[in-house]
matplotlib code that plots the C-alpha trace (Angstrom):
import matplotlib.pyplot as plt

x = [-10.6, -10.0, -7.6, -5.3, -3.1, -0.6, 2.7, 5.3, 7.5, 11.0, 12.7, 15.6, 13.4, 14.5, 10.5, 7.2, 4.2, 0.7, -2.3, -4.1, -2.0, -2.0, -5.8, -6.2, -3.7, -5.0, -8.8, -8.6, -9.1, -5.9, -5.4, -3.0, -2.5, 0.1, 2.5, 5.3, 5.2, 5.4, 3.1, 1.7, -0.5, -3.3, -5.4, -8.7, -11.7, -14.1, -12.5, -12.0, -9.9, -8.7, -11.5, -12.8, -9.8, -10.4, -12.0, -14.6, -12.3, -9.8, -8.4, -7.4, -4.3, -3.3, 0.5, -1.0, -3.9, -6.7, -7.8, -10.6, -9.2, -11.4, -9.3, -5.4, -5.1, -5.9, -3.1, -0.6, -1.1, -0.6, 2.6, 3.9, 3.4, 5.2, 8.2, 8.6, 8.8, 9.1, 11.5, 12.4, 9.5, 7.9, 4.0, 2.3, -1.2, -2.0, -4.4, -5.1, -3.1, -2.1, 1.2, 4.7, 5.2, 6.2, 8.9, 10.7, 11.8, 13.8, 12.2, 12.8, 9.5, 8.9, 8.7, 5.9, 4.2, 4.2, 3.2, 0.2, -0.9, -0.3, -2.7, -0.3, 0.7, 2.2, 0.3, 1.6, 5.1, 6.6, 7.8, 10.8, 10.7, 14.5]
y = [-0.8, 0.2, -1.2, 1.4, 0.3, 3.5, 4.4, 6.9, 8.4, 8.8, 12.4, 10.6, 9.6, 11.2, 11.1, 12.2, 10.8, 12.7, 11.3, 12.4, 10.9, 7.6, 7.5, 8.0, 5.2, 2.6, 3.6, 3.4, 6.4, 7.8, 10.8, 12.4, 11.4, 11.9, 9.1, 9.2, 12.9, 12.8, 12.7, 9.4, 8.4, 6.3, 3.9, 2.8, 2.1, 4.2, 6.7, 6.8, 4.1, 0.6, -1.8, -2.3, -4.5, -6.8, -10.0, -11.8, -14.0, -11.5, -11.8, -9.2, -11.4, -13.2, -12.3, -11.8, -9.7, -12.0, -9.3, -9.3, -10.7, -8.1, -5.3, -6.9, -5.7, -2.2, -1.9, -3.9, -1.3, 1.3, -0.1, -0.7, 3.0, 3.9, 1.4, 3.1, 6.6, 7.4, 4.8, 4.1, 4.0, 2.2, 0.4, -0.7, -2.0, -2.3, -1.4, 2.2, 3.8, 0.2, 1.5, 0.9, -1.2, -5.4, -5.0, -3.4, -5.8, -4.4, -5.9, -5.3, -3.8, -7.7, -9.2, -6.6, -7.6, -10.9, -10.3, -8.4, -11.0, -13.7, -12.4, -12.4, -8.7, -9.0, -7.4, -4.7, -5.1, -2.1, -2.9, -1.0, -1.1, 0.3]
z = [13.4, 9.7, 7.2, 6.0, 2.8, 2.3, 0.3, 1.4, -1.3, 0.3, 0.3, -2.0, -4.9, -8.0, -9.1, -7.7, -8.1, -7.2, -5.5, -8.9, -11.2, -8.9, -9.1, -12.7, -13.5, -10.7, -10.7, -7.3, -4.9, -2.9, -0.4, 0.8, 4.6, 7.4, 8.6, 10.7, 10.4, 6.4, 3.6, 2.3, 0.0, 0.8, -1.2, -0.9, -3.0, -2.8, -0.4, 3.7, 5.0, 3.0, 4.3, 1.3, 0.0, 2.8, 1.9, 4.0, 5.2, 6.7, 10.2, 12.2, 13.6, 10.5, 9.4, 6.1, 4.7, 2.8, 0.5, -2.3, -5.5, -7.2, -6.3, -6.4, -10.3, -9.4, -6.5, -8.3, -11.1, -8.8, -6.8, -10.2, -11.3, -7.8, -8.9, -12.3, -11.1, -7.9, -6.1, -3.2, -1.5, 0.9, 1.0, 4.7, 5.0, 8.4, 11.1, 11.3, 14.1, 14.9, 16.1, 14.5, 12.1, 13.1, 10.5, 7.6, 4.7, 2.1, -1.5, -4.8, -6.9, -8.1, -4.7, -3.5, -6.4, -6.2, -2.6, -4.2, -7.1, -4.9, -1.9, 0.1, 1.5, 4.9, 7.7, 9.8, 7.6, 6.0, 2.8, 1.7, -1.9, -3.4]

ax = plt.figure().add_subplot(projection="3d")
ax.plot(x, y, z, "-o")
ax.set_aspect("equal")
plt.show()
């Protein structure tokens, strides 16, 4: 299985951020994918899936991901740009093709950024950032 970290900009968002701009801003690899029948942005370290974000201690069943601290600042930068220019958006870190999210959590941008900085991104929880 592969980790997938995606963001999906709502059709109601007043602004948009392209995959290219998000990649340039965050220094991550960003590609367009489909999630629930709509366009989404997959965030990865060097392309493909998001497994390179995982630390060596990451566990499949854990309620939070153990991500590699080295990559957290770039992930936070990507989320910050989305938050400043393309709200509302969703953010999800889950096993690729792992089914529907277990929970939807409505949060402020600051709460998601805090989860990222504290390395507490929840497993298969859809963050709705408004």
